[in-house]
C-alpha atoms as a printed R data frame, in Angstrom:
    type eleno elety resid chain resno      x      y      z
1   ATOM     1    CA   MET     A     1 33.414 50.957 77.347
2   ATOM     2    CA   ARG     A     2 34.549 52.176 74.387
3   ATOM     3    CA   ARG     A     3 32.224 54.169 72.325
4   ATOM     4    CA   CYS     A     4 31.675 54.145 68.635
5   ATOM     5    CA   PRO     A     5 31.151 57.490 66.490
6   ATOM     6    CA   PRO     A     6 27.985 58.674 65.577
7   ATOM     7    CA   GLY     A     7 26.433 57.042 62.110
8   ATOM     8    CA   THR     A     8 28.582 53.642 62.686
9   ATOM     9    CA   THR     A     9 26.667 51.008 60.939
10  ATOM    10    CA   LEU     A    10 25.112 47.833 62.668
11  ATOM    11    CA   LEU     A    11 27.894 46.004 60.333
12  ATOM    12    CA   LEU     A    12 30.597 47.946 62.041
13  ATOM    13    CA   LEU     A    13 28.943 47.722 65.521
14  ATOM    14    CA   THR     A    14 28.836 43.976 65.218
15  ATOM    15    CA   MET     A    15 32.110 43.255 63.326
16  ATOM    16    CA   LEU     A    16 34.804 45.765 63.987
17  ATOM    17    CA   ALA     A    17 36.407 47.944 66.661
18  ATOM    18    CA   CYS     A    18 33.201 48.734 69.144
19  ATOM    19    CA   ASP     A    19 34.018 45.462 70.620
20  ATOM    20    CA   GLY     A    20 35.995 47.242 73.631
21  ATOM    21    CA   GLY     A    21 38.999 44.930 73.323
22  ATOM    22    CA   THR     A    22 39.076 41.631 75.578
23  ATOM    23    CA   SER     A    23 36.235 42.511 77.731
24  ATOM    24    CA   PRO     A    24 34.178 39.535 77.355
25  ATOM    25    CA   GLY     A    25 30.434 40.962 77.287
26  ATOM    26    CA   ASN     A    26 30.843 44.361 75.273
27  ATOM    27    CA   SER     A    27 28.826 44.812 72.206
28  ATOM    28    CA   PHE     A    28 27.228 41.343 72.114
29  ATOM    29    CA   ALA     A    29 24.267 42.077 69.679
30  ATOM    30    CA   GLY     A    30 22.940 38.389 69.167
31  ATOM    31    CA   LEU     A    31 24.315 35.181 67.073
32  ATOM    32    CA   ASP     A    32 25.141 34.906 63.734
33  ATOM    33    CA   SER     A    33 22.914 33.049 61.103
34  ATOM    34    CA   VAL     A    34 25.146 30.286 60.117
35  ATOM    35    CA   ALA     A    35 24.813 29.463 56.527
36  ATOM    36    CA   THR     A    36 24.454 25.643 55.727
37  ATOM    37    CA   ASN     A    37 24.138 25.327 52.011
38  ATOM    38    CA   ILE     A    38 27.452 23.841 51.895
39  ATOM    39    CA   ALA     A    39 29.034 20.841 53.805
40  ATOM    40    CA   VAL     A    40 32.651 19.990 54.119
41  ATOM    41    CA   GLY     A    41 33.413 16.335 55.455
42  ATOM    42    CA   ASP     A    42 36.634 14.442 56.128
43  ATOM    43    CA   ALA     A    43 37.403 13.834 52.476
44  ATOM    44    CA   HIS     A    44 34.081 14.902 50.539
45  ATOM    45    CA   SER     A    45 31.893 17.949 50.169
46  ATOM    46    CA   CYS     A    46 28.253 18.732 49.345
47  ATOM    47    CA   ARG     A    47 26.248 21.594 48.612
48  ATOM    48    CA   LEU     A    48 22.800 22.762 47.644
49  ATOM    49    CA   ASP     A    49 21.715 23.783 44.264
50  ATOM    50    CA   ALA     A    50 19.315 26.394 42.893
51  ATOM    51    CA   SER     A    51 16.475 23.798 43.471
52  ATOM    52    CA   SER     A    52 17.650 22.706 46.950
53  ATOM    53    CA   ASN     A    53 18.955 19.231 45.729
54  ATOM    54    CA   ALA     A    54 21.983 17.926 47.221
55  ATOM    55    CA   ILE     A    55 25.195 17.627 45.101
56  ATOM    56    CA   CYS     A    56 28.191 15.823 46.526
57  ATOM    57    CA   TRP     A    57 31.554 15.040 45.479
58  ATOM    58    CA   GLY     A    58 35.132 13.544 46.665
59  ATOM    59    CA   ARG     A    59 35.636 10.213 48.604
60  ATOM    60    CA   GLY     A    60 32.540  8.095 48.077
61  ATOM    61    CA   THR     A    61 33.589  4.658 49.200
62  ATOM    62    CA   ASP     A    62 31.043  4.526 51.949
63  ATOM    63    CA   GLY     A    63 28.213  5.926 49.949
64  ATOM    64    CA   GLN     A    64 28.715  9.416 51.578
65  ATOM    65    CA   LEU     A    65 28.050 10.986 47.979
66  ATOM    66    CA   GLY     A    66 24.523  9.742 48.027
67  ATOM    67    CA   GLY     A    67 24.684  7.981 44.647
68  ATOM    68    CA   ASP     A    68 23.993  4.213 43.437
69  ATOM    69    CA   SER     A    69 27.715  3.552 43.600
70  ATOM    70    CA   THR     A    70 30.717  3.909 46.028
71  ATOM    71    CA   PRO     A    71 33.415  5.413 43.760
72  ATOM    72    CA   LEU     A    72 36.924  5.843 45.352
73  ATOM    73    CA   MET     A    73 36.626  9.546 44.007
74  ATOM    74    CA   ALA     A    74 33.837 11.276 42.192
75  ATOM    75    CA   GLY     A    75 33.359 14.776 40.692
76  ATOM    76    CA   PRO     A    76 30.068 16.631 41.685
77  ATOM    77    CA   ALA     A    77 26.717 14.490 41.330
78  ATOM    78    CA   THR     A    78 23.411 14.874 42.566
79  ATOM    79    CA   VAL     A    79 22.379 12.944 45.546
80  ATOM    80    CA   SER     A    80 19.498 10.426 44.844
81  ATOM    81    CA   GLY     A    81 16.184 10.379 46.200
82  ATOM    82    CA   GLY     A    82 14.721 13.591 44.978
83  ATOM    83    CA   HIS     A    83 14.812 15.127 48.337
84  ATOM    84    CA   GLN     A    84 14.739 19.359 48.762
85  ATOM    85    CA   PHE     A    85 16.738 20.273 51.395
86  ATOM    86    CA   THR     A    86 17.469 23.223 53.634
87  ATOM    87    CA   ALA     A    87 21.004 22.461 55.252
88  ATOM    88    CA   LEU     A    88 23.592 19.858 54.919
89  ATOM    89    CA   VAL     A    89 26.040 18.598 57.125
90  ATOM    90    CA   ALA     A    90 28.901 16.246 56.416
91  ATOM    91    CA   GLY     A    91 30.915 13.954 58.438
92  ATOM    92    CA   ARG     A    92 33.814 11.434 58.286
93  ATOM    93    CA   PHE     A    93 32.116  8.917 56.012
94  ATOM    94    CA   HIS     A    94 28.480 10.338 56.185
95  ATOM    95    CA   THR     A    95 26.064 13.231 55.313
96  ATOM    96    CA   CYS     A    96 22.883 14.661 56.250
97  ATOM    97    CA   GLY     A    97 20.366 16.996 55.131
98  ATOM    98    CA   LEU     A    98 17.413 18.738 56.615
99  ATOM    99    CA   THR     A    99 14.098 19.113 54.800
100 ATOM   100    CA   PRO     A   100 11.878 22.246 55.102
101 ATOM   101    CA   GLN     A   101  9.584 20.310 57.173
102 ATOM   102    CA   GLY     A   102 12.262 19.849 59.802
103 ATOM   103    CA   ALA     A   103 13.126 15.979 58.885
104 ATOM   104    CA   VAL     A   104 16.482 14.686 58.707
105 ATOM   105    CA   TRP     A   105 17.580 12.219 56.067
106 ATOM   106    CA   CYS     A   106 21.265 10.804 56.162
107 ATOM   107    CA   TRP     A   107 23.348  8.509 53.776
108 ATOM   108    CA   GLY     A   108 26.780  7.086 53.895
109 ATOM   109    CA   LEU     A   109 28.414  4.677 56.625
110 ATOM   110    CA   ASP     A   110 26.417  3.406 59.487
111 ATOM   111    CA   GLN     A   111 28.830  1.374 61.291
112 ATOM   112    CA   ASN     A   112 28.554  3.557 64.222
113 ATOM   113    CA   ALA     A   113 24.912  4.329 64.068
114 ATOM   114    CA   GLN     A   114 25.750  7.781 62.141
115 ATOM   115    CA   LEU     A   115 22.716  7.409 60.129
116 ATOM   116    CA   GLY     A   116 20.630  7.510 63.154
117 ATOM   117    CA   ALA     A   117 17.921  5.388 61.369
118 ATOM   118    CA   GLY     A   118 17.042  3.055 64.484
119 ATOM   119    CA   ALA     A   119 18.509 -0.155 62.566
120 ATOM   120    CA   PRO     A   120 21.581 -0.726 60.700
121 ATOM   121    CA   ALA     A   121 21.607  0.148 57.133
122 ATOM   122    CA   GLY     A   122 21.101 -2.675 54.731
123 ATOM   123    CA   GLY     A   123 23.894 -1.827 52.365
124 ATOM   124    CA   SER     A   124 27.603 -2.807 52.310
125 ATOM   125    CA   CYS     A   125 30.472 -0.763 51.865
126 ATOM   126    CA   THR     A   126 34.333 -0.408 52.340
127 ATOM   127    CA   GLY     A   127 33.873  0.326 56.203
128 ATOM   128    CA   GLY     A   128 30.745 -1.615 56.936
129 ATOM   129    CA   PRO     A   129 26.727 -1.274 56.585
130 ATOM   130    CA   CYS     A   130 25.772  2.010 54.490
131 ATOM   131    CA   ALA     A   131 23.172  3.497 52.762
132 ATOM   132    CA   THR     A   132 24.193  4.959 49.476
133 ATOM   133    CA   ALA     A   133 20.841  6.631 49.123
134 ATOM   134    CA   PRO     A   134 19.156  9.101 51.990
135 ATOM   135    CA   VAL     A   135 17.373  7.203 54.828
136 ATOM   136    CA   ALA     A   136 15.264  9.127 57.292
137 ATOM   137    CA   VAL     A   137 16.482  9.629 60.647
138 ATOM   138    CA   THR     A   138 13.964  8.022 63.417
139 ATOM   139    CA   GLY     A   139 12.113  9.804 66.299
140 ATOM   140    CA   ASN     A   140  9.812 11.986 64.644
141 ATOM   141    CA   LEU     A   141 11.586 15.396 65.570
142 ATOM   142    CA   SER     A   142 11.012 18.340 63.802
143 ATOM   143    CA   LEU     A   143 14.620 20.216 63.797
144 ATOM   144    CA   THR     A   144 15.355 23.553 62.887
145 ATOM   145    CA   SER     A   145 19.062 23.094 62.476
146 ATOM   146    CA   ILE     A   146 21.634 20.457 62.227
147 ATOM   147    CA   ALA     A   147 25.252 20.212 62.840
148 ATOM   148    CA   GLY     A   148 27.581 17.241 62.424
149 ATOM   149    CA   SER     A   149 31.290 15.984 61.921
150 ATOM   150    CA   GLY     A   150 33.032 13.043 62.687
151 ATOM   151    CA   GLN     A   151 30.616 10.198 63.202
152 ATOM   152    CA   GLU     A   152 27.883 12.051 65.104
153 ATOM   153    CA   THR     A   153 25.093 14.341 64.067
154 ATOM   154    CA   CYS     A   154 22.989 16.828 66.064
155 ATOM   155    CA   GLY     A   155 19.909 19.055 65.871
156 ATOM   156    CA   LEU     A   156 17.845 21.579 67.433
157 ATOM   157    CA   THR     A   157 14.315 21.820 67.924
158 ATOM   158    CA   ALA     A   158 12.248 25.086 67.964
159 ATOM   159    CA   ASP     A   159 12.646 25.075 71.890
160 ATOM   160    CA   GLY     A   160 16.549 25.045 71.689
161 ATOM   161    CA   SER     A   161 16.675 21.373 72.803
162 ATOM   162    CA   ALA     A   162 19.606 19.627 71.336
163 ATOM   163    CA   TRP     A   163 19.639 16.082 70.010
164 ATOM   164    CA   CYS     A   164 22.403 14.026 68.974
165 ATOM   165    CA   TRP     A   165 22.868 10.224 67.353
166 ATOM   166    CA   GLY     A   166 25.839  8.471 66.153
167 ATOM   167    CA   LEU     A   167 29.106  7.330 68.121
168 ATOM   168    CA   SER     A   168 29.490  8.587 71.855
169 ATOM   169    CA   GLU     A   169 32.530  6.698 72.868
170 ATOM   170    CA   PHE     A   170 33.531 10.123 74.667
171 ATOM   171    CA   GLY     A   171 30.139 11.405 75.505
172 ATOM   172    CA   GLN     A   172 29.759 13.509 72.434
173 ATOM   173    CA   LEU     A   173 25.993 12.675 72.318
174 ATOM   174    CA   GLY     A   174 25.345 14.417 75.638
175 ATOM   175    CA   GLY     A   175 23.413 11.813 77.176
176 ATOM   176    CA   PRO     A   176 22.922  8.086 77.511
177 ATOM   177    CA   ALA     A   177 23.834  6.099 74.564
178 ATOM   178    CA   GLY     A   178 21.813  3.058 74.645
179 ATOM   179    CA   ASP     A   179 23.394  0.779 71.789
180 ATOM   180    CA   THR     A   180 26.540 -0.723 71.192
181 ATOM   181    CA   CYS     A   181 28.747 -0.169 68.069
182 ATOM   182    CA   PRO     A   182 32.209 -1.492 66.746
183 ATOM   183    CA   ASP     A   183 33.984  1.608 67.995
184 ATOM   184    CA   GLY     A   184 32.333  2.040 71.424
185 ATOM   185    CA   PRO     A   185 28.810  3.337 72.697
186 ATOM   186    CA   CYS     A   186 26.352  4.692 70.459
187 ATOM   187    CA   SER     A   187 22.719  5.546 69.583
188 ATOM   188    CA   ARG     A   188 20.762  4.513 66.520
189 ATOM   189    CA   SER     A   189 18.025  7.237 67.357
190 ATOM   190    CA   PRO     A   190 18.585 10.841 68.558
191 ATOM   191    CA   VAL     A   191 19.089 11.300 72.272
192 ATOM   192    CA   ALA     A   192 18.371 14.377 74.192
193 ATOM   193    CA   VAL     A   193 21.302 16.325 75.564
194 ATOM   194    CA   THR     A   194 21.183 16.374 79.206
195 ATOM   195    CA   GLY     A   195 21.258 19.633 81.319
196 ATOM   196    CA   GLY     A   196 17.931 21.424 79.811
197 ATOM   197    CA   HIS     A   197 19.901 23.804 78.270
198 ATOM   198    CA   GLN     A   198 18.315 25.912 75.304
199 ATOM   199    CA   PHE     A   199 20.661 26.458 72.473
200 ATOM   200    CA   ALA     A   200 20.547 28.658 69.446
201 ATOM   201    CA   GLN     A   201 23.631 27.384 67.612
202 ATOM   202    CA   LEU     A   202 25.772 24.088 67.741
203 ATOM   203    CA   SER     A   203 29.062 22.872 66.469
204 ATOM   204    CA   VAL     A   204 30.270 19.217 66.316
205 ATOM   205    CA   SER     A   205 33.930 18.170 66.284
206 ATOM   206    CA   SER     A   206 35.308 15.437 64.170
207 ATOM   207    CA   SER     A   207 37.299 14.405 67.181
208 ATOM   208    CA   GLY     A   208 34.641 14.016 69.755
209 ATOM   209    CA   HIS     A   209 33.367 16.979 71.456
210 ATOM   210    CA   VAL     A   210 30.588 19.287 70.741
211 ATOM   211    CA   CYS     A   211 29.650 22.956 71.829
212 ATOM   212    CA   GLY     A   212 26.673 25.205 71.595
213 ATOM   213    CA   LEU     A   213 25.723 28.636 72.235
214 ATOM   214    CA   THR     A   214 22.558 30.046 74.066
215 ATOM   215    CA   ASP     A   215 20.580 33.015 72.605
216 ATOM   216    CA   GLN     A   216 22.875 35.192 75.015
217 ATOM   217    CA   GLY     A   217 26.183 33.742 73.563
218 ATOM   218    CA   GLU     A   218 27.206 31.635 76.707
219 ATOM   219    CA   ALA     A   219 29.251 28.715 75.464
220 ATOM   220    CA   TRP     A   220 28.625 25.368 76.719
221 ATOM   221    CA   CYS     A   221 30.670 22.128 75.599
222 ATOM   222    CA   TRP     A   222 30.788 18.388 76.357
223 ATOM   223    CA   GLY     A   223 32.540 15.353 75.145
224 ATOM   224    CA   LEU     A   224 36.409 14.638 74.955
225 ATOM   225    CA   ASN     A   225 38.538 17.050 76.788
226 ATOM   226    CA   HIS     A   226 41.924 15.364 76.802
227 ATOM   227    CA   GLN     A   227 43.514 18.539 75.310
228 ATOM   228    CA   GLY     A   228 41.360 21.036 77.028
229 ATOM   229    CA   GLN     A   229 39.131 21.470 73.814
230 ATOM   230    CA   LEU     A   230 35.677 22.015 76.148
231 ATOM   231    CA   GLY     A   231 37.280 25.298 77.321
232 ATOM   232    CA   VAL     A   232 36.627 24.622 81.390
233 ATOM   233    CA   ASP     A   233 38.976 24.846 84.450
234 ATOM   234    CA   SER     A   234 40.936 21.534 83.740
235 ATOM   235    CA   VAL     A   235 41.830 18.963 81.328
236 ATOM   236    CA   PHE     A   236 40.369 15.575 81.889
237 ATOM   237    CA   ASP     A   237 39.486 12.482 79.631
238 ATOM   238    CA   TYR     A   238 35.667 13.282 78.925
239 ATOM   239    CA   ILE     A   239 32.128 14.306 79.924
240 ATOM   240    CA   GLU     A   240 28.632 13.896 78.629
241 ATOM   241    CA   THR     A   241 27.236 16.583 80.516
242 ATOM   242    CA   PRO     A   242 27.522 20.124 79.052
243 ATOM   243    CA   LEU     A   243 29.763 22.439 81.083
244 ATOM   244    CA   ALA     A   244 29.983 25.992 80.762
245 ATOM   245    CA   VAL     A   245 33.231 27.574 78.965
246 ATOM   246    CA   ARG     A   246 35.357 29.520 81.594
247 ATOM   247    CA   GLY     A   247 35.661 33.370 81.108
248 ATOM   248    CA   GLY     A   248 32.066 34.742 81.042
249 ATOM   249    CA   HIS     A   249 32.159 35.627 77.353
250 ATOM   250    CA   HIS     A   250 29.541 36.213 75.017
251 ATOM   251    CA   PHE     A   251 29.995 34.809 71.834
252 ATOM   252    CA   ARG     A   252 28.298 35.132 68.344
253 ATOM   253    CA   ARG     A   253 29.755 32.249 66.529
254 ATOM   254    CA   ILE     A   254 31.464 28.896 67.741
255 ATOM   255    CA   SER     A   255 33.320 26.280 65.765
256 ATOM   256    CA   ALA     A   256 34.597 22.840 67.371
257 ATOM   257    CA   GLY     A   257 37.697 21.739 65.698
258 ATOM   258    CA   GLY     A   258 40.108 18.501 66.213
259 ATOM   259    CA   LYS     A   259 41.540 19.183 69.718
260 ATOM   260    CA   HIS     A   260 40.233 22.760 69.833
261 ATOM   261    CA   THR     A   261 37.401 25.011 69.965
262 ATOM   262    CA   CYS     A   262 37.460 28.663 68.723
263 ATOM   263    CA   ALA     A   263 34.809 31.307 68.897
264 ATOM   264    CA   LEU     A   264 34.061 35.122 67.912
265 ATOM   265    CA   THR     A   265 33.168 37.938 70.167
266 ATOM   266    CA   GLY     A   266 30.496 40.553 69.049
267 ATOM   267    CA   GLY     A   267 33.338 42.692 67.561
268 ATOM   268    CA   GLY     A   268 34.802 39.871 65.316
269 ATOM   269    CA   THR     A   269 37.763 38.931 67.963
270 ATOM   270    CA   ALA     A   270 38.621 35.356 67.844
271 ATOM   271    CA   TRP     A   271 39.151 33.195 71.026
272 ATOM   272    CA   CYS     A   272 40.541 29.731 70.931
273 ATOM   273    CA   TRP     A   273 41.132 26.938 73.532
274 ATOM   274    CA   GLY     A   274 42.839 23.604 73.222
275 ATOM   275    CA   LEU     A   275 45.625 22.716 71.296
276 ATOM   276    CA   ASP     A   276 46.794 22.948 67.558
277 ATOM   277    CA   VAL     A   277 45.852 26.414 66.301
278 ATOM   278    CA   LEU     A   278 47.756 28.525 69.029
279 ATOM   279    CA   PRO     A   279 51.017 26.947 69.385
280 ATOM   280    CA   LEU     A   280 52.322 29.541 71.443
281 ATOM   281    CA   LEU     A   281 49.951 28.262 74.286
282 ATOM   282    CA   ASN     A   282 52.308 25.613 74.875
283 ATOM   283    CA   SER     A   283 54.961 28.029 75.994
284 ATOM   284    CA   GLY     A   284 53.611 28.068 79.560
285 ATOM   285    CA   ASP     A   285 52.385 31.745 79.059
286 ATOM   286    CA   PHE     A   286 49.132 31.045 78.876
287 ATOM   287    CA   THR     A   287 46.531 28.432 80.196
288 ATOM   288    CA   TYR     A   288 45.582 26.536 77.054
289 ATOM   289    CA   TYR     A   289 42.451 24.953 78.416
290 ATOM   290    CA   HIS     A   290 40.944 28.683 78.951
291 ATOM   291    CA   PRO     A   291 39.913 31.055 75.848
292 ATOM   292    CA   ASN     A   292 42.768 32.726 74.842
293 ATOM   293    CA   LYS     A   293 42.472 35.616 72.442
294 ATOM   294    CA   VAL     A   294 44.225 34.873 68.973
295 ATOM   295    CA   PRO     A   295 47.233 36.829 68.457
296 ATOM   296    CA   THR     A   296 46.077 39.004 65.522
297 ATOM   297    CA   ALA     A   297 44.414 42.829 65.384
298 ATOM   298    CA   LEU     A   298 42.396 41.203 62.604
299 ATOM   299    CA   ARG     A   299 38.435 41.192 63.286
300 ATOM   300    CA   PHE     A   300 36.262 38.323 61.574
301 ATOM   301    CA   ALA     A   301 32.953 38.214 60.140
302 ATOM   302    CA   THR     A   302 32.907 34.348 60.621
303 ATOM   303    CA   ILE     A   303 35.453 31.310 61.559
304 ATOM   304    CA   GLU     A   304 35.582 27.745 60.659
305 ATOM   305    CA   SER     A   305 37.709 25.032 62.275
306 ATOM   306    CA   GLY     A   306 39.731 22.332 60.577
307 ATOM   307    CA   GLN     A   307 41.282 19.390 62.144
308 ATOM   308    CA   VAL     A   308 44.868 21.170 63.272
309 ATOM   309    CA   SER     A   309 43.868 24.645 61.697
310 ATOM   310    CA   GLU     A   310 41.526 27.334 61.666
311 ATOM   311    CA   CYS     A   311 40.146 30.105 59.201
312 ATOM   312    CA   GLY     A   312 38.496 33.104 59.251
313 ATOM   313    CA   LEU     A   313 36.858 35.846 56.943
314 ATOM   314    CA   THR     A   314 37.103 39.484 57.575
315 ATOM   315    CA   ALA     A   315 34.290 41.962 56.929
316 ATOM   316    CA   GLN     A   316 35.766 42.654 53.652
317 ATOM   317    CA   GLY     A   317 35.638 39.088 52.530
318 ATOM   318    CA   ALA     A   318 39.485 38.523 53.005
319 ATOM   319    CA   ALA     A   319 40.226 34.927 54.011
320 ATOM   320    CA   TYR     A   320 42.994 34.191 56.718
321 ATOM   321    CA   CYS     A   321 44.106 31.055 58.511
322 ATOM   322    CA   TRP     A   322 46.428 29.648 60.858
323 ATOM   323    CA   GLY     A   323 47.624 26.559 62.844
324 ATOM   324    CA   THR     A   324 49.175 23.532 60.973
325 ATOM   325    CA   ASN     A   325 49.507 23.647 57.195
326 ATOM   326    CA   SER     A   326 49.360 19.592 56.680
327 ATOM   327    CA   ALA     A   327 47.819 19.804 53.096
328 ATOM   328    CA   GLY     A   328 47.823 23.438 52.267
329 ATOM   329    CA   GLU     A   329 44.814 24.319 54.411
330 ATOM   330    CA   VAL     A   330 46.399 27.579 55.603
331 ATOM   331    CA   GLY     A   331 46.493 28.659 52.166
332 ATOM   332    CA   THR     A   332 50.426 29.298 51.697
333 ATOM   333    CA   THR     A   333 53.691 27.412 51.656
334 ATOM   334    CA   PRO     A   334 55.496 25.456 52.984
335 ATOM   335    CA   ILE     A   335 53.183 22.567 53.284
336 ATOM   336    CA   GLY     A   336 53.521 19.577 55.805
337 ATOM   337    CA   SER     A   337 52.641 18.424 59.095
338 ATOM   338    CA   THR     A   338 55.482 20.017 60.547
339 ATOM   339    CA   PHE     A   339 54.783 23.723 59.629
340 ATOM   340    CA   ARG     A   340 52.625 25.592 61.774
341 ATOM   341    CA   PHE     A   341 51.589 29.302 61.743
342 ATOM   342    CA   ASP     A   342 50.986 31.042 65.143
343 ATOM   343    CA   THR     A   343 49.205 33.937 63.564
344 ATOM   344    CA   PRO     A   344 46.731 34.270 60.738
345 ATOM   345    CA   ILE     A   345 48.219 34.158 57.225
346 ATOM   346    CA   ALA     A   346 46.206 35.626 54.225
347 ATOM   347    CA   VAL     A   347 45.016 32.847 51.740
348 ATOM   348    CA   GLY     A   348 46.372 33.070 48.225
349 ATOM   349    CA   GLY     A   349 44.521 34.008 45.539
350 ATOM   350    CA   GLY     A   350 43.095 37.514 45.614
351 ATOM   351    CA   LEU     A   351 39.368 36.386 45.759
352 ATOM   352    CA   SER     A   352 36.542 38.040 48.245
353 ATOM   353    CA   PHE     A   353 34.425 35.869 50.060
354 ATOM   354    CA   VAL     A   354 30.992 35.778 51.786
355 ATOM   355    CA   GLU     A   355 31.046 32.441 53.662
356 ATOM   356    CA   LEU     A   356 33.353 29.963 54.715
357 ATOM   357    CA   TRP     A   357 33.310 26.260 55.637
358 ATOM   358    CA   GLY     A   358 35.972 23.699 56.871
359 ATOM   359    CA   GLU     A   359 36.729 20.248 58.014
360 ATOM   360    CA   SER     A   360 39.809 18.158 58.275
361 ATOM   361    CA   GLN     A   361 42.272 19.453 55.869
362 ATOM   362    CA   THR     A   362 39.793 21.339 53.554
363 ATOM   363    CA   TYR     A   363 38.284 24.916 53.178
364 ATOM   364    CA   CYS     A   364 35.612 26.061 50.920
365 ATOM   365    CA   ALA     A   365 34.142 29.620 50.258
366 ATOM   366    CA   THR     A   366 31.381 31.225 48.332
367 ATOM   367    CA   SER     A   367 33.113 34.123 46.293
368 ATOM   368    CA   SER     A   368 31.318 37.527 46.372
369 ATOM   369    CA   ALA     A   369 31.505 37.303 42.613
370 ATOM   370    CA   GLY     A   370 29.946 33.968 42.466
371 ATOM   371    CA   GLY     A   371 31.140 30.222 42.660
372 ATOM   372    CA   LEU     A   372 32.239 27.939 45.320
373 ATOM   373    CA   TYR     A   373 35.938 27.797 45.820
374 ATOM   374    CA   CYS     A   374 38.030 25.095 47.802
375 ATOM   375    CA   TRP     A   375 41.419 24.755 49.053
376 ATOM   376    CA   GLY     A   376 43.598 22.398 51.086
377 ATOM   377    CA   SER     A   377 43.594 18.644 50.834
378 ATOM   378    CA   GLY     A   378 42.443 17.343 47.251
379 ATOM   379    CA   THR     A   379 44.009 14.085 46.823
380 ATOM   380    CA   ARG     A   380 40.768 12.155 47.522
381 ATOM   381    CA   GLY     A   381 38.682 14.522 45.153
382 ATOM   382    CA   GLU     A   382 37.405 17.016 47.926
383 ATOM   383    CA   LEU     A   383 38.066 19.972 45.910
384 ATOM   384    CA   GLY     A   384 36.073 18.913 43.312
385 ATOM   385    CA   SER     A   385 38.252 18.598 40.372
386 ATOM   386    CA   GLY     A   386 41.377 16.656 39.970
387 ATOM   387    CA   ALA     A   387 43.237 14.911 42.793
388 ATOM   388    CA   THR     A   388 46.044 17.158 44.076
389 ATOM   389    CA   ASN     A   389 46.316 19.701 47.022
390 ATOM   390    CA   SER     A   390 46.246 23.422 46.776
391 ATOM   391    CA   ILE     A   391 47.141 26.385 48.525
392 ATOM   392    CA   VAL     A   392 45.002 28.593 46.251
393 ATOM   393    CA   PRO     A   393 41.137 28.416 46.178
394 ATOM   394    CA   VAL     A   394 40.294 26.257 43.239
395 ATOM   395    CA   ARG     A   395 36.621 26.729 41.701
396 ATOM   396    CA   VAL     A   396 34.311 23.773 42.300
397 ATOM   397    CA   PRO     A   397 33.095 22.580 38.616
398 ATOM   398    CA   GLY     A   398 29.476 23.304 38.025
399 ATOM   399    CA   SER     A   399 29.163 26.076 40.806
């Protein structure tokens, strides 16, 4: 085992070179605490203000901004209802918030049961039934954390049990979906994920799979696996039962993307499996559906998945991204769906960040000097100001 010099701080022990290279188990010291005061959705984003109110901006055609109207694009505005939240998650057309008491309230499109209210929402929006103000998730669960994306949301209870609701056409709820929605099987109330696992961290993909970490950093995934995004021994359509990610790694953070999943070891080494963010895996040199080390010497403090991209922050707060640069989400030029970056590229702007969130083609990060900055896709207002893409982080008004 590689040893660290005397006096090395806990931060270095956890984040930097004491990781021991590619050995899966070295230096694992527990899971990250995942910040949930910001939520980045498919084309809208939300944040918590100093009073724990939710403020949202971007596309609001299906009520996902939580206001009394459904604008095509809107600047930051406070979600109605007067709720105080401790955590936020955003999906394709919906948003959810967790209260200090462990209750969950959701708003936005409910076409595929993503609000979890037990019955379809009574409002009517562009995509179907919706709620333009928060409605309570049914089931009387007390949750300690939530994760969401796409058209589903999941949460953890105090004992580590995972519960999910919404669309389950690929088994991403992890258990029997007893309802039928326009796009496939669904559940209008939370269902328990099968297998009896106790998770400490969850990540939900926008494309139909979910991954979780146990207290020991063991990774389990379920749902869609047509591109190897579950990290198991083969590629197949989908499964609703959690499967152990291959390799015996112990991760401290995991992030499920479009057709891929990435995770960080205790020393900050990034590993990914599936397609999109590691084009070199298609060369035949690697088995893409197994975890593969990202080809970089960088060590990351945090990592976040987009639809076809990935970004990470170093311990010094520098942002690096890789994958497909469809709308500038890699933070450089050229922009377009044909431009892919095999290795992490420094995001422009020279800012230092302390936390990072991502979804679809947009990333947001809090600056160490204060303020929330976003980059990537902005044509639907998801950057918070104007309607344009940006390769350079731009500050969200009012943050």
